[in-house]
Structures are given as structure tokens and as C-alpha cells.
C-alpha positions, 0 to 999 in steps of 0.5 A: 114856852107854852102859848096862852090859850093856844088850842082855843085860839087856833080852833077859833081862827080855824073855824072863822077862816075855814082852814085846817087846824094844823095850818093855823097851828103852824102859822100861829106858832110862827107868828107868836115866835116872831112877835114875842122875840124881845117883847117885854109886855105879852098881855095882848100878844095873843090877840095881835097874833090871832089877828095877824094869822086871820089877816094872812089867811084872808090874804091867801084866800083873796090871792087864790080868786 
């Protein structure tokens, strides 16, 4: 299944969080799989997944400091 706007979202999150696109891409795909499993309505899933990935990346950065 193709993820909606995958490349655009990954690039935006990578830029916003100063994280390599490869890392964001993997996290986004994993989170998408988790969130979409059994979901019947996917309208806002892109936004929710991007938000979760950003939060996770910020949490990782805070843990390092």
C-alpha cells in the first residue's frame, strides 16, 4: 500500500527535526503500519503519524541532553 504524501511528509519531518531522511522514513513507515492496522478511517492518519514521529524524535533528542 502506498502511503499518502510519504515523500513530502518524510522530507518535512526530517527538515523540521534535523534528522536524516532515512531515519524518518523508517520511523514513519513503522508508525504508519502500527496506526493503520485495523483502521477503517484513514483521512487524518498522515497528520497523526507525522505528529507521532516528530514527538518521538524530539523525545530522543531530549534524552541525549
